[in-house]
N, C-alpha and C positions, 0 to 999 in steps of 0.2 A: 861129708865127713873127711874130705881130703885134708891131710895134714894133722888130723886129730891124734893125740897121744893115747894109744890104747894099751901101752905097757902098764904093768901093775898086777896086783894079785887077782883083782875082780873088777870088771867094768860093765856097766849097764846103761842102756838107753831107757829113759823114763819118758813116756809119751802121754800127754794129756790131750784128748781129742774127742770129737763127737761126729757121728755119722752112722752108716750102716755097717761097713766092714773096712778094716784098714789091712794093708799088706805091706810087709817089709821085704824089699827086693835088694839083694846083694849080688853085684856083679851079673845082673840080668836074670837072676834065679829068685823066685819067691821062696823065702826061707821061713816065713812066719805070717800068720794072719790071725785076725781076731774080730769078733763081733763087738760092737760098742755096748757097754752096760753102765757107762758113767764113771768107771773107776780107771785110774791110770794103767797103762800097759807098760809092763817092765820086761825088758828083753836083755838077756845076758848076751853080750857081744861075742864072746868066744863060742858059745852054743850056736849063734846065728852065722858064724863064719866070717865075721867082720874083722879085717886085718888092716893094718896101715896101707893106705892106697886103695882100698876097696871102694867101688862105686856103690853108695848106699842111698836108696830112695824109699820114701814112705808115700804109699798111695792110700788115699782116703776116699771111699765111695760115699756119696750122699745117701741119707736116709729119707726116702720120699715121705712127704706129709701124709699121704693116704695109705702107706704100708701098715698092715696090721701086725704088729710085733709086740711082745711083752717086754717091758722094761722095769727096772727098779724104780721106785716112786720118785726119787731125786732126778734120775735121768729123764723120766717121762715129763716132769715139770719143765726141764730144760727144753725138751722137744716141743712141748705145748707152747712155749714162749716165742717160738720161731714161726713166722707166717708162712714160710715155704718149706722146701727141703732143708734138712739140717746136715751141715758139713762144716767142720772147724778143726783147725790145729791150734790148740790153746798154748801149749809149750812142748819143747823137746829139750831134754837135758842129758848130757853124757856124764855119768857118775863114776868116780873111781873109788873103789873100796880098798883100803890098805890093811893087810893083816898085821897083827902084833901079838907078842907073847909077853906076858908079865914074868919077869925073873924073880925068883924068891929073894928076899932080903938077906 
């Protein structure tokens, strides 16, 4: 995320991924982790300690084919469609939310 513009009212990372567990590492420290359930992972950058110039890494551990875990139906279908272990980074987006206030006419 070097050079990313994190200024603004609210900035989020939206991660679409598949695997066992993902970890967000900021400047060498794990700041968040999440088990995969098929839904996007949304991380508020300020809460995660991400600042301009931060070293940000996303680590995804594979979900072994023979692991016995419960998943929502859609996630299980995706898992079943893969011959081996499941690990994927589908998309990573940096979203900026800008606040506004409506002025009375």
